[in-house]
N, C-alpha and C positions, 0 to 999 in steps of 0.2 A: 793427355787431351785429346789421343786418339781413342779411348777409351770411353770420354765423355765422363770422366768422372771429378775434371776441372772444379764444378762447385760443391761437391762432395770431400774435397781435398782442401779447399778453401773455408766448408764449415770445423774442417777437423782441427786445422791449426788455427781458425779461431776461437776455437773451444779452450782448446789446449789453452792459446794465447792470455785468454780473457780469464781464466781459471787459475793460472799462475800469478797472473796482474792484479788481479785480485785478492788473491790468499797474502800478497807483500803488502797492499795498501790496508787490509783490514789487521794484519800483523805491527804494523807498524803506527796504527790507529789505535790497538790494545797498550803497544806498549808506549804510547803519548809522544811521537819522537815528530819534535819541527811539530810544521800547521797541519799534517794528516788529521782530521776529526772526521765522525759522521757529519751525515746528511739529516738535519731537522728544518724542521717550518713549524715556527714555534718551540711549545716543548713535544710535538709529534718528530720521532725519528721517524724516517723514511730509509724501510731495508733496501737493499739493491735489488733485490728480487723484484719491486715493484719497476726499475730500470732494464731487468731481463725480463719483463711483461712487455712492454712497450717495444721494446728492439726485437723482439721475437715476431709480435705482430709485424712491425714494421718490416721486417725481413720478409714474412712468412708472404705477406700480401703484396709487395712487391715483386716479389720473385714469381707468384702468380701471374704479374701484369707482363714483365721482361722475359720469362722465360722463351717463347715463341719468338722475342726479337732480335735479343745477343747473348751468345753466350759469356761474354764476360761481364755485360752486367748483371745476369744470371748469378755468376759465379761471387760479384761483389754485397748482391741480395745473402745468397747464403754465409756468407763472413758475416753480415751482420745477424742473422740468424743464430751463428753459432755462438755468437759475444754475448745475443740475449740468454742463449741455451745458459751458456757456460753461467752467467749468473742467477739464472732461476735453478740448477742444480746445486748451484753452492751453496743454497740455502733451501735445499730439499727438505732436511729436519725441522726448518719453522713449517712449511707447509701441511708435512705429516703430524704433526705433535701440536700442530696450532697453538706456537709458545716457541718465543725467543730460547733457544736452544744450542746456539751458536758454539758455546765456547765450553757447553758442557757436555758429557758421556754421549751423549745420545746425539750429539753435533756432527758425529763420525758419519751418519748414516749419509749424510751431505757429501762426503769424501766419498765414499762407496758409491754414489751416485754418479759422482763425475766420472771414477774410475771406471765402470762399468760403461757410462756414454763412450768412453776414447777407445774402451778396448770395441766396444761392437761398431764402433765407426772404422777403425784401424780393420777390422773383419770383411766389412763392405769394402773396403777399397782397395785390398786387397782381391776382391773378386768375389769373395767365398757371397753366399744367397742363403738365407734361413730357409729350412726344412726341407732343403732340396727342390724348392718350385722350379728352378730354371731345364730341371734333368725331361721335361716331355719332349717325345718327337717331334707331335702334333698327330700322331696316328692316336685312334680310339683306344687302342692297347696301351698307347703308352700314355694318354692323358688318363686312364684309369689306374694304371703302374704311379704313375706321378703323385696323383690325389691318395693314394694307397700309402705311398712312403712321406707324403705330406702329414698323414692324419696320424700313422704311427710315432714318425719323429716330434708330433705334438703330444700325443699321449704321453709317451716317454721323457719329453720337458715337463711336460704339468707336474710327474710322478716324481721327478728330481728335483722339483724346485718345493713342491709340498715336501720334500725329505728334510730340507733345508742347507741343497745344496747349489745357492744361487750363481757361484760362478760354473760351476759344471753344468747345469741347466740351461743358461745363458748362451755358454761356450759351444755348447752339445747344440744349438740351434744350427749353428752355421759348421760346427763337426760332429754329426750324428752319432758316430762311432762312442763319443763320449758319455753320450746320454745311457748304454745299456747299461755297462758298470755302477752310473750314477741313481737307477733305478731300480738296479737290480740289490743294490748293496743296503745297511742297515740305514736307518735315516738318523740325524744327528737326535739329540735328545731332547731340545726345544722345539722341535719341528710340529708343524702341524700334523705330518702322519703319526710321529712318536706320540700326540697326544689323545689321537682319534684311535689309532689298533697298538699303544705299547705302554702306554701309563697307566698307572694304576686303577686312574677313574675310568678307563677305556672300558667298552662292554666285552673286549677277550683281552685284558691284560698280557704281558707277558714280561714278565719280571727277567726274566733272563737276558734275554733281545735289549731291552732295557739297561742292565746292566753293562751289555757288551758296548755298547751305543757309548754309554759313559766312562768307562775306563777306554774308550777307542778316541774319545773325545781329548777326554785328559792325555793321553799319549802322544797322540798326532796334529789333532788340531787347535791345541792352547800353543804349543809354539810357535807354530803357523801364524795363528791370529797375534803375536805377541811381536813377529817379526813385519806382521801386514800394520799395527799399530804402528810399530819404529818409523817403517816406509814415511806414513802416513802426516804424523806430527812433525818428520823431518821436511816434509813438502808444505804444509798445511798450518802447524804448530800446533800445540798443545791443548787438548781437549779433555782440561785437569778441573774443570770444576764442576763441584759436586750437581746432582740431579736435582731440581728445585721439589720434583717429588716425593723422592727419598729423603729431603729437607722437613716438605711438609709431614710425611708419615711422623718420622721422630720428634 
């Protein structure tokens, strides 16, 4: 409370709690346990992202109203905002694909989105700030130096993300040293960077670099991805339905 992070903490707790509760609920619905059922109005299924949008607007607007009046009520609105954010992010894949892929392979994107939000909020709670913007000492030289650090970190983060290293790029916004190896090392084979500068269809293809990236992906990344998927399915349930797009192609 002394650091003024109580609203952020309430958002953090509400985000995690709402996500866990939502996943338990939808897994019980999927298993057809007891009275757990989807919310329907006539023949229309109401996705919980709709409730998330309403709660996010309610919590955000209410927070703007009470922020200067009461820190306790501001923390309450932050918790409401966190619940809404969890409901929205839990169906992030639906928003991304504009199609209900909740239990399909693409549905894992929603779990990734929630985990990323939890991780970044946790770093903020620890007092870390993105891009090192808090390091200015108020002098003109310090301001220019801080601006240069921010721009450099931002460029490195963009390159790292374009190379397909999502976790390194996002975490590197708070711990900039991670961005240097992330930006300098080989891109992942399926990343935009590999498509632009390494793949056979690129202007100057680099088959050796691409082959190294593929070998590294198979040797190092695949075991990590399998472990991540196993943990995700332990928390959120199995996303084992085949992709609708693949079924259509077949």
